[in-house]
OpenMM code with the backbone's topology and positions (N, CA, C; nanometers):
from openmm import Vec3, app, unit

residues = "UNK UNK UNK UNK UNK UNK UNK UNK UNK UNK UNK UNK UNK UNK UNK UNK UNK UNK UNK UNK UNK UNK UNK UNK UNK UNK UNK UNK UNK UNK UNK UNK UNK UNK UNK UNK UNK UNK UNK UNK UNK UNK UNK UNK UNK UNK UNK UNK UNK UNK UNK UNK UNK UNK UNK UNK UNK UNK UNK UNK UNK UNK UNK UNK UNK UNK UNK UNK UNK UNK UNK UNK UNK UNK UNK UNK UNK UNK UNK UNK UNK UNK UNK UNK UNK UNK UNK UNK UNK UNK UNK UNK UNK UNK UNK UNK UNK UNK UNK UNK UNK UNK UNK UNK UNK UNK UNK UNK UNK UNK UNK UNK UNK UNK UNK UNK UNK UNK UNK UNK UNK UNK UNK UNK UNK UNK UNK UNK UNK UNK UNK UNK UNK UNK UNK UNK UNK UNK UNK UNK UNK UNK UNK UNK UNK UNK UNK".split()
positions = [
    Vec3(-6.4566, 2.4846, 8.2806),
    Vec3(-6.4649, 2.6286, 8.2991),
    Vec3(-6.4023, 2.6964, 8.1780),
    Vec3(-6.4904, 2.7931, 8.1346),
    Vec3(-6.4590, 2.8972, 8.0256),
    Vec3(-6.3538, 2.9770, 8.0768),
    Vec3(-6.2740, 3.0340, 8.0261),
    Vec3(-6.1654, 3.1527, 8.1074),
    Vec3(-6.2155, 3.2637, 8.0267),
    Vec3(-6.2054, 3.3908, 8.1435),
    Vec3(-6.2130, 3.5186, 8.1167),
    Vec3(-6.1196, 3.6373, 8.1599),
    Vec3(-5.9946, 3.6715, 8.0734),
    Vec3(-5.9256, 3.7395, 8.0952),
    Vec3(-5.9165, 3.8743, 8.0596),
    Vec3(-5.8658, 3.9486, 8.1631),
    Vec3(-5.8876, 4.0797, 8.1483),
    Vec3(-5.7398, 4.1794, 8.1828),
    Vec3(-5.6926, 4.2829, 8.1091),
    Vec3(-5.5947, 4.3064, 8.1349),
    Vec3(-5.6105, 4.4677, 8.1525),
    Vec3(-5.5645, 4.5367, 8.2460),
    Vec3(-5.6147, 4.6826, 8.2828),
    Vec3(-5.5109, 4.7803, 8.3132),
    Vec3(-5.5144, 4.8977, 8.3405),
    Vec3(-5.4276, 4.9939, 8.4270),
    Vec3(-5.5087, 5.0661, 8.4792),
    Vec3(-5.4274, 5.1179, 8.6236),
    Vec3(-5.5131, 5.1621, 8.7443),
    Vec3(-5.4323, 5.2512, 8.8330),
    Vec3(-5.4786, 5.3368, 8.8638),
    Vec3(-5.4161, 5.4119, 8.9538),
    Vec3(-5.4512, 5.4271, 9.0900),
    Vec3(-5.3337, 5.4547, 9.1809),
    Vec3(-5.3525, 5.4867, 9.2669),
    Vec3(-5.3431, 5.6087, 9.3674),
    Vec3(-5.4493, 5.6767, 9.4083),
    Vec3(-5.4319, 5.8038, 9.4399),
    Vec3(-5.4724, 5.8154, 9.6106),
    Vec3(-5.3756, 5.7988, 9.6726),
    Vec3(-5.3732, 5.8188, 9.8532),
    Vec3(-5.3567, 5.9269, 9.8688),
    Vec3(-5.4254, 6.0288, 9.9373),
    Vec3(-5.3886, 6.1486, 10.0273),
    Vec3(-5.4627, 6.1438, 10.1588),
    Vec3(-5.3636, 6.1776, 10.2614),
    Vec3(-5.4284, 6.1926, 10.3968),
    Vec3(-5.5122, 6.0643, 10.4502),
    Vec3(-5.4476, 5.9252, 10.4580),
    Vec3(-5.5048, 5.8256, 10.4600),
    Vec3(-5.6520, 5.8011, 10.3659),
    Vec3(-5.6469, 5.8430, 10.2894),
    Vec3(-5.7690, 5.8379, 10.1799),
    Vec3(-5.7366, 5.8084, 10.0590),
    Vec3(-5.8215, 5.7195, 9.9831),
    Vec3(-5.7897, 5.6503, 9.8664),
    Vec3(-5.9038, 5.6600, 9.7690),
    Vec3(-5.9046, 5.7037, 9.6363),
    Vec3(-5.9951, 5.7246, 9.5758),
    Vec3(-6.0027, 5.5986, 9.4961),
    Vec3(-6.1250, 5.5444, 9.5193),
    Vec3(-6.1955, 5.4418, 9.4244),
    Vec3(-6.3350, 5.4443, 9.3740),
    Vec3(-6.3761, 5.4188, 9.2842),
    Vec3(-6.4898, 5.3669, 9.2015),
    Vec3(-6.6230, 5.2840, 9.2229),
    Vec3(-6.7101, 5.3277, 9.2354),
    Vec3(-6.8022, 5.2070, 9.2433),
    Vec3(-6.8337, 5.1406, 9.0906),
    Vec3(-6.8169, 4.9915, 9.1040),
    Vec3(-6.8563, 4.9027, 8.9700),
    Vec3(-7.0086, 4.9055, 8.9340),
    Vec3(-7.0427, 4.8936, 8.8321),
    Vec3(-7.1793, 4.9206, 8.7999),
    Vec3(-7.2139, 4.7727, 8.7428),
    Vec3(-7.0882, 4.7196, 8.6978),
    Vec3(-7.0916, 4.5805, 8.5903),
    Vec3(-6.9307, 4.5040, 8.6502),
    Vec3(-6.9696, 4.3879, 8.5601),
    Vec3(-6.8525, 4.3117, 8.5747),
    Vec3(-6.8301, 4.2025, 8.6673),
    Vec3(-6.6983, 4.1539, 8.7156),
    Vec3(-6.7000, 4.0548, 8.7711),
    Vec3(-6.6916, 4.1325, 8.9494),
    Vec3(-6.6503, 4.2696, 8.9787),
    Vec3(-6.6436, 4.3316, 9.0903),
    Vec3(-6.7792, 4.4122, 9.0995),
    Vec3(-6.8994, 4.3820, 9.0661),
    Vec3(-7.0046, 4.4357, 9.0375),
    Vec3(-7.0506, 4.4753, 9.1809),
    Vec3(-7.1103, 4.6222, 9.2573),
    Vec3(-7.1539, 4.6638, 9.3696),
    Vec3(-7.0128, 4.6599, 9.4857),
    Vec3(-6.9104, 4.6601, 9.4275),
    Vec3(-6.7525, 4.6814, 9.5052),
    Vec3(-6.6985, 4.7910, 9.4409),
    Vec3(-6.5893, 4.8397, 9.5141),
    Vec3(-6.5306, 4.9635, 9.5151),
    Vec3(-6.3877, 4.8575, 9.4612),
    Vec3(-6.3619, 4.9781, 9.3729),
    Vec3(-6.2271, 4.9353, 9.2878),
    Vec3(-6.1321, 5.0622, 9.2396),
    Vec3(-6.0452, 5.0121, 9.1963),
    Vec3(-5.9277, 5.1519, 9.1848),
    Vec3(-5.9916, 5.1932, 9.0488),
    Vec3(-5.9577, 5.3301, 9.0229),
    Vec3(-5.9832, 5.3896, 8.9025),
    Vec3(-5.9008, 5.3210, 8.7888),
    Vec3(-5.9797, 5.3031, 8.6646),
    Vec3(-5.8720, 5.2489, 8.5287),
    Vec3(-5.9800, 5.1476, 8.4773),
    Vec3(-5.8686, 5.0624, 8.3992),
    Vec3(-5.9604, 5.0074, 8.2865),
    Vec3(-5.8697, 4.9388, 8.2002),
    Vec3(-5.9522, 4.8698, 8.0985),
    Vec3(-5.8787, 4.8032, 7.9732),
    Vec3(-5.8120, 4.8932, 7.8789),
    Vec3(-5.7278, 4.8446, 7.8240),
    Vec3(-5.6194, 4.9146, 7.7046),
    Vec3(-5.6942, 4.9246, 7.5961),
    Vec3(-5.6981, 5.0562, 7.4951),
    Vec3(-5.7872, 5.0297, 7.3901),
    Vec3(-5.6320, 4.9804, 7.3153),
    Vec3(-5.7542, 4.9698, 7.1605),
    Vec3(-5.5972, 4.9062, 7.0831),
    Vec3(-5.5231, 5.0055, 7.0337),
    Vec3(-5.3750, 5.0053, 7.0150),
    Vec3(-5.2933, 5.0874, 7.0169),
    Vec3(-5.2530, 5.1986, 7.1393),
    Vec3(-5.2986, 5.2059, 7.2569),
    Vec3(-5.2808, 5.3029, 7.3362),
    Vec3(-5.1396, 5.2422, 7.4528),
    Vec3(-5.1078, 5.3252, 7.4839),
    Vec3(-5.0231, 5.2640, 7.5682),
    Vec3(-5.0538, 5.2630, 7.6991),
    Vec3(-5.0002, 5.2319, 7.7980),
    Vec3(-5.0808, 5.2064, 7.9750),
    Vec3(-5.0850, 5.3223, 7.9920),
    Vec3(-5.0110, 5.4455, 7.9902),
    Vec3(-4.9855, 5.5171, 8.0234),
    Vec3(-5.1123, 5.6672, 7.9839),
    Vec3(-5.1440, 5.6598, 7.8383),
    Vec3(-5.2649, 5.6964, 7.7528),
    Vec3(-5.3670, 5.6470, 7.8333),
    Vec3(-5.3744, 5.5036, 7.8443),
    Vec3(-5.4959, 5.4263, 7.9168),
    Vec3(-5.5394, 5.5111, 8.0551),
    Vec3(-5.4171, 5.5163, 8.1473),
    Vec3(-5.4523, 5.5623, 8.2774),
    Vec3(-5.5092, 5.7278, 8.2612),
    Vec3(-5.4416, 5.7717, 8.1790),
    Vec3(-5.5111, 5.9266, 8.1944),
    Vec3(-5.6748, 5.8960, 8.1257),
    Vec3(-5.6803, 5.8411, 8.0229),
    Vec3(-5.8422, 5.8593, 7.9786),
    Vec3(-5.9232, 5.7710, 8.0568),
    Vec3(-5.8703, 5.6625, 8.1567),
    Vec3(-5.9710, 5.6025, 8.2146),
    Vec3(-5.9892, 5.6986, 8.3252),
    Vec3(-5.9013, 5.7764, 8.3937),
    Vec3(-5.9486, 5.8898, 8.4909),
    Vec3(-6.0366, 5.9583, 8.4631),
    Vec3(-5.9923, 6.0495, 8.3652),
    Vec3(-6.1101, 6.1285, 8.3077),
    Vec3(-6.2640, 6.0667, 8.3278),
    Vec3(-6.2437, 5.9645, 8.2399),
    Vec3(-6.4092, 5.9115, 8.2241),
    Vec3(-6.4554, 5.8486, 8.3789),
    Vec3(-6.3916, 5.8084, 8.4493),
    Vec3(-6.4302, 5.7531, 8.5415),
    Vec3(-6.4460, 5.7987, 8.6825),
    Vec3(-6.3733, 5.8923, 8.6564),
    Vec3(-6.3523, 6.0257, 8.7835),
    Vec3(-6.3413, 6.1722, 8.7570),
    Vec3(-6.3297, 6.2070, 8.6384),
    Vec3(-6.3306, 6.3434, 8.6298),
    Vec3(-6.2090, 6.4107, 8.6505),
    Vec3(-6.0918, 6.3381, 8.6929),
    Vec3(-5.9786, 6.3627, 8.7067),
    Vec3(-5.8692, 6.3958, 8.6037),
    Vec3(-5.7741, 6.5079, 8.5823),
    Vec3(-5.6868, 6.5219, 8.4769),
    Vec3(-5.5467, 6.4332, 8.5394),
    Vec3(-5.5121, 6.2959, 8.5267),
    Vec3(-5.3749, 6.3265, 8.5369),
    Vec3(-5.2473, 6.4091, 8.5263),
    Vec3(-5.1577, 6.4172, 8.5797),
    Vec3(-5.0654, 6.5281, 8.5737),
    Vec3(-4.9265, 6.4684, 8.5566),
    Vec3(-4.9007, 6.4068, 8.6918),
    Vec3(-4.7937, 6.3493, 8.6970),
    Vec3(-4.8383, 6.1768, 8.7924),
    Vec3(-4.7055, 6.0808, 8.7572),
    Vec3(-4.7483, 5.9486, 8.7688),
    Vec3(-4.6365, 5.8624, 8.8299),
    Vec3(-4.6232, 5.7888, 8.8652),
    Vec3(-4.5202, 5.6740, 8.8500),
    Vec3(-4.5649, 5.5343, 8.8529),
    Vec3(-4.5012, 5.4794, 8.7693),
    Vec3(-4.5051, 5.3332, 8.7937),
    Vec3(-4.4712, 5.2430, 8.9080),
    Vec3(-4.5791, 5.1715, 8.9533),
    Vec3(-4.5747, 5.1074, 9.0799),
    Vec3(-4.5680, 4.9559, 9.0612),
    Vec3(-4.6366, 4.8929, 9.0118),
    Vec3(-4.6476, 4.7612, 9.0263),
    Vec3(-4.7445, 4.6847, 8.9088),
    Vec3(-4.7022, 4.5685, 8.8755),
    Vec3(-4.8047, 4.4820, 8.7705),
    Vec3(-4.8171, 4.3431, 8.8332),
    Vec3(-4.9243, 4.3272, 8.8532),
    Vec3(-4.9606, 4.2162, 8.9318),
    Vec3(-5.1055, 4.1241, 8.8467),
    Vec3(-5.1523, 4.0390, 8.9238),
    Vec3(-5.2480, 3.9539, 8.8995),
    Vec3(-5.3561, 3.8934, 9.0204),
    Vec3(-5.4574, 3.8669, 9.0005),
    Vec3(-5.5491, 3.7643, 9.0478),
    Vec3(-5.6499, 3.6604, 8.9793),
    Vec3(-5.6686, 3.5855, 9.0494),
    Vec3(-5.7591, 3.4691, 8.9980),
    Vec3(-5.8391, 3.4324, 9.0977),
    Vec3(-5.9986, 3.4329, 8.9922),
    Vec3(-6.1080, 3.3964, 9.1134),
    Vec3(-6.1709, 3.3338, 9.0040),
    Vec3(-6.3024, 3.2629, 9.0677),
    Vec3(-6.4154, 3.2116, 8.9658),
    Vec3(-6.4877, 3.3364, 8.9680),
    Vec3(-6.5793, 3.3428, 8.8922),
    Vec3(-6.6982, 3.4720, 8.8792),
    Vec3(-6.7830, 3.3986, 8.8141),
    Vec3(-6.9440, 3.4027, 8.8784),
    Vec3(-7.0393, 3.3389, 8.8710),
    Vec3(-7.1200, 3.4163, 8.7857),
    Vec3(-7.1031, 3.4187, 8.6748),
    Vec3(-7.1835, 3.4931, 8.5565),
    Vec3(-7.2805, 3.4646, 8.4826),
    Vec3(-7.4143, 3.4976, 8.4855),
    Vec3(-7.5558, 3.5075, 8.4332),
    Vec3(-7.5520, 3.2972, 8.4452),
    Vec3(-7.5310, 3.2743, 8.5709),
    Vec3(-7.5447, 3.1175, 8.6196),
    Vec3(-7.4282, 3.0452, 8.5373),
    Vec3(-7.3184, 3.1131, 8.5154),
    Vec3(-7.1986, 3.0071, 8.4740),
    Vec3(-7.0904, 3.1000, 8.5686),
    Vec3(-6.9973, 2.9796, 8.5445),
    Vec3(-6.8721, 2.9964, 8.6357),
    Vec3(-6.7666, 3.0373, 8.5329),
    Vec3(-6.6931, 3.1287, 8.5658),
    Vec3(-6.5915, 3.1687, 8.4728),
    Vec3(-6.4681, 3.1608, 8.5731),
    Vec3(-6.3274, 3.1175, 8.4906),
    Vec3(-6.2332, 3.1107, 8.5558),
    Vec3(-6.1550, 3.2301, 8.5398),
    Vec3(-6.1579, 3.3381, 8.6341),
    Vec3(-6.1293, 3.4793, 8.5575),
    Vec3(-5.9765, 3.5584, 8.6436),
    Vec3(-5.8828, 3.5677, 8.5126),
    Vec3(-5.7707, 3.6227, 8.5510),
    Vec3(-5.7488, 3.7846, 8.4952),
    Vec3(-5.7193, 3.8355, 8.5873),
    Vec3(-5.7195, 3.9726, 8.6274),
    Vec3(-5.6017, 4.0075, 8.6421),
    Vec3(-5.4989, 4.0921, 8.5435),
    Vec3(-5.3869, 4.1521, 8.5499),
    Vec3(-5.3993, 4.2941, 8.5067),
    Vec3(-5.3000, 4.3682, 8.6198),
    Vec3(-5.2980, 4.4923, 8.5995),
    Vec3(-5.1740, 4.5710, 8.6408),
    Vec3(-5.1755, 4.6887, 8.5780),
    Vec3(-5.0401, 4.7537, 8.5651),
    Vec3(-5.0783, 4.8491, 8.6890),
    Vec3(-4.9988, 4.8965, 8.7296),
    Vec3(-5.0516, 5.0305, 8.8564),
    Vec3(-4.9394, 5.0851, 8.8480),
    Vec3(-5.0200, 5.2616, 8.8863),
    Vec3(-4.9655, 5.3414, 8.9058),
    Vec3(-5.0239, 5.4346, 9.0191),
    Vec3(-4.8926, 5.4883, 9.0461),
    Vec3(-4.9427, 5.5905, 9.1760),
    Vec3(-4.9517, 5.7080, 9.1276),
    Vec3(-5.0494, 5.8262, 9.1673),
    Vec3(-5.0927, 5.9143, 9.0850),
    Vec3(-5.0226, 6.0534, 9.1919),
    Vec3(-4.9044, 6.1406, 9.1301),
    Vec3(-4.8615, 6.1953, 9.2320),
    Vec3(-4.9222, 6.3115, 9.1575),
    Vec3(-4.9509, 6.3681, 9.0743),
    Vec3(-5.0517, 6.5270, 9.0911),
    Vec3(-5.1487, 6.5169, 8.9891),
    Vec3(-5.2708, 6.5790, 9.0019),
    Vec3(-5.3729, 6.5880, 8.8982),
    Vec3(-5.4369, 6.7085, 8.9577),
    Vec3(-5.5192, 6.7644, 8.8180),
    Vec3(-5.6218, 6.8279, 8.8459),
    Vec3(-5.7547, 6.7975, 8.8395),
    Vec3(-5.8608, 6.9200, 8.8886),
    Vec3(-5.9968, 6.8920, 8.8631),
    Vec3(-6.0465, 6.8203, 8.9893),
    Vec3(-6.1862, 6.8411, 9.0506),
    Vec3(-6.2887, 6.7631, 9.1002),
    Vec3(-6.3149, 6.6301, 9.0982),
    Vec3(-6.3536, 6.5241, 9.2133),
    Vec3(-6.3957, 6.4186, 9.1161),
    Vec3(-6.5171, 6.4452, 9.1052),
    Vec3(-6.5754, 6.3662, 9.0268),
    Vec3(-6.6973, 6.3349, 9.0128),
    Vec3(-6.7712, 6.2628, 9.0684),
    Vec3(-6.8594, 6.2703, 9.1716),
    Vec3(-6.8869, 6.1394, 9.2529),
    Vec3(-7.0098, 6.0577, 9.1871),
    Vec3(-7.0732, 6.1594, 9.0903),
    Vec3(-7.1966, 6.0308, 9.0324),
    Vec3(-7.1303, 6.0637, 8.8816),
    Vec3(-7.1495, 5.9532, 8.8156),
    Vec3(-7.1286, 5.9205, 8.6689),
    Vec3(-7.2198, 5.8835, 8.6003),
    Vec3(-7.2511, 5.9126, 8.4897),
    Vec3(-7.3796, 5.8452, 8.4068),
    Vec3(-7.3019, 5.7159, 8.3395),
    Vec3(-7.3666, 5.6076, 8.3122),
    Vec3(-7.3064, 5.4758, 8.2697),
    Vec3(-7.3378, 5.5110, 8.1203),
    Vec3(-7.2411, 5.5263, 8.0416),
    Vec3(-7.2858, 5.5001, 7.8681),
    Vec3(-7.1742, 5.4563, 7.8291),
    Vec3(-7.1829, 5.5017, 7.6956),
    Vec3(-7.0726, 5.4163, 7.5569),
    Vec3(-6.9243, 5.4784, 7.6246),
    Vec3(-6.9464, 5.5806, 7.6841),
    Vec3(-6.7960, 5.6181, 7.7134),
    Vec3(-6.7284, 5.5728, 7.8738),
    Vec3(-6.8312, 5.5553, 7.9492),
    Vec3(-6.7945, 5.5445, 8.0914),
    Vec3(-6.8710, 5.3836, 8.0710),
    Vec3(-6.8440, 5.2871, 8.1123),
    Vec3(-6.9404, 5.1748, 8.1084),
    Vec3(-6.9240, 5.0761, 8.2358),
    Vec3(-6.8592, 5.1252, 8.3296),
    Vec3(-6.8585, 5.0510, 8.4487),
    Vec3(-6.8680, 5.1420, 8.5792),
    Vec3(-6.8164, 5.2582, 8.5576),
    Vec3(-6.8018, 5.3490, 8.6984),
    Vec3(-6.9283, 5.4232, 8.7380),
    Vec3(-6.9857, 5.3980, 8.8807),
    Vec3(-7.1064, 5.4765, 8.8951),
    Vec3(-7.0524, 5.6136, 9.0019),
    Vec3(-6.9030, 5.6260, 8.9617),
    Vec3(-6.8983, 5.7592, 9.0513),
    Vec3(-6.7654, 5.7352, 9.0968),
    Vec3(-6.6951, 5.8359, 9.1731),
    Vec3(-6.5846, 5.8227, 9.2343),
    Vec3(-6.5698, 5.8784, 9.3633),
    Vec3(-6.4937, 5.8382, 9.4954),
    Vec3(-6.5091, 5.9245, 9.5815),
    Vec3(-6.3997, 5.8305, 9.6815),
    Vec3(-6.3164, 5.9403, 9.7802),
    Vec3(-6.2284, 5.9256, 9.8450),
    Vec3(-6.2723, 5.8563, 9.9851),
    Vec3(-6.1885, 5.7557, 10.0060),
    Vec3(-6.2274, 5.6936, 10.1349),
    Vec3(-6.1557, 5.6633, 10.2286),
    Vec3(-6.1959, 5.6160, 10.3644),
    Vec3(-6.0882, 5.6640, 10.4543),
    Vec3(-6.0731, 5.4986, 10.4687),
    Vec3(-5.8864, 5.4374, 10.4335),
    Vec3(-5.8469, 5.3147, 10.4291),
    Vec3(-5.8852, 5.2540, 10.5262),
    Vec3(-5.8421, 5.2808, 10.6246),
    Vec3(-5.8774, 5.2474, 10.7904),
    Vec3(-6.0290, 5.1845, 10.7982),
    Vec3(-6.1353, 5.2592, 10.7196),
    Vec3(-6.2551, 5.2156, 10.7613),
    Vec3(-6.3265, 5.1140, 10.6388),
    Vec3(-6.2167, 5.0727, 10.5702),
    Vec3(-6.2844, 5.0175, 10.4533),
    Vec3(-6.2816, 4.8521, 10.4770),
    Vec3(-6.3835, 4.7833, 10.4407),
    Vec3(-6.3796, 4.6114, 10.4864),
    Vec3(-6.3449, 4.5423, 10.3457),
    Vec3(-6.2647, 4.4198, 10.3914),
    Vec3(-6.2329, 4.3287, 10.2754),
    Vec3(-6.3533, 4.3429, 10.1896),
    Vec3(-6.4281, 4.2739, 10.2187),
    Vec3(-6.5482, 4.2514, 10.0997),
    Vec3(-6.6215, 4.3610, 10.0287),
    Vec3(-6.5819, 4.5156, 10.0824),
    Vec3(-6.6165, 4.6109, 10.0164),
    Vec3(-6.5268, 4.6398, 9.8740),
    Vec3(-6.3992, 4.5676, 9.8780),
    Vec3(-6.3142, 4.5813, 9.7690),
    Vec3(-6.3217, 4.4559, 9.6422),
    Vec3(-6.2850, 4.5053, 9.5459),
    Vec3(-6.2339, 4.4315, 9.4513),
    Vec3(-6.1160, 4.3490, 9.5008),
    Vec3(-6.0728, 4.2470, 9.4475),
    Vec3(-5.9908, 4.1807, 9.4344),
    Vec3(-5.8720, 4.1982, 9.3838),
    Vec3(-5.8701, 4.2990, 9.2863),
    Vec3(-5.7368, 4.3820, 9.2612),
    Vec3(-5.7168, 4.4875, 9.3395),
    Vec3(-5.8106, 4.5751, 9.3874),
    Vec3(-5.7826, 4.6761, 9.4729),
    Vec3(-5.7371, 4.6123, 9.6072),
    Vec3(-5.7782, 4.5034, 9.6746),
    Vec3(-5.7536, 4.4583, 9.7810),
    Vec3(-5.5868, 4.4279, 9.7856),
    Vec3(-5.5613, 4.3699, 9.6651),
    Vec3(-5.4142, 4.3130, 9.6229),
    Vec3(-5.2998, 4.4121, 9.6271),
    Vec3(-5.3269, 4.5270, 9.5967),
    Vec3(-5.2640, 4.6626, 9.6058),
    Vec3(-5.2429, 4.6989, 9.7335),
    Vec3(-5.3606, 4.7431, 9.7944),
    Vec3(-5.3818, 4.7779, 9.8898),
    Vec3(-5.2713, 4.7249, 10.0178),
    Vec3(-5.3123, 4.5817, 10.0121),
    Vec3(-5.2241, 4.4652, 10.1158),
    Vec3(-5.0890, 4.4951, 10.0495),
    Vec3(-5.0558, 4.4914, 9.9237),
    Vec3(-4.9260, 4.5254, 9.9241),
    Vec3(-4.8539, 4.6576, 9.9689),
    Vec3(-4.9565, 4.7614, 9.9792),
    Vec3(-4.9031, 4.8866, 10.0381),
    Vec3(-4.8519, 4.8744, 10.1801),
    Vec3(-4.9263, 4.7770, 10.2541),
    Vec3(-4.9207, 4.7379, 10.3858),
    Vec3(-5.0032, 4.7972, 10.4829),
    Vec3(-5.1624, 4.7937, 10.3888),
    Vec3(-5.2849, 4.8223, 10.4772),
    Vec3(-5.3302, 4.6557, 10.5118),
    Vec3(-5.4053, 4.6625, 10.6066),
    Vec3(-5.4774, 4.5076, 10.6389),
    Vec3(-5.6663, 4.5351, 10.6966),
    Vec3(-5.7032, 4.4545, 10.6138),
    Vec3(-5.8335, 4.4780, 10.6407),
    Vec3(-5.8998, 4.3313, 10.7047),
    Vec3(-6.0501, 4.3624, 10.7669),
    Vec3(-6.1428, 4.2675, 10.8227),
    Vec3(-6.2331, 4.1957, 10.7305),
] * unit.nanometer
topology = app.Topology()
chain = topology.addChain("A")
for resn in residues:
    res = topology.addResidue(resn, chain)
    for name in ("N", "CA", "C"):
        topology.addAtom(name, app.Element.getBySymbol(name[0]), res)
C-alpha cells in the first residue's frame, strides 16, 4: 500500500460552544468539516502557516494564538480506486484573538485549494461522521464526545 503523509498547522477557534470549521472540497476529508489550516510552505514557520491559512480559508486575520498540541492520525484513504496509508500530522493552536468576519463561501483557486468556506458550528450538534479525523481527534482531546 502506498503511503501518503501530510504535515499541517491548524487553529482551534471556539467561542460560546461553537467552533470554526471549513468545508473540505478535496483530499482525504472531501465533504467533511475540518479545522482551518494546512500544509507548511517551504521556509515558513508554523505560526506563519497558521496566519496564512486562516486568511486563505476563512478570511480571518489571527492576532493572538497559543500552541496547544501536536498529534497525528493514521487511516486508509481510498483515492482514485487506490488505497493509501494516510498519515496526517498536525500542529494545533488555540486562537485567542482575531479580526475580520468569516467568509462563509470561498472560491477554490490557486491560493485556496481545498476550502469551500467557513462557518461556526454548534459543537454539541456535530456528528462524528461529519468531522475530519484530525478535527475529531482534537475535539475529543478537549473533552467533547460525538455520536
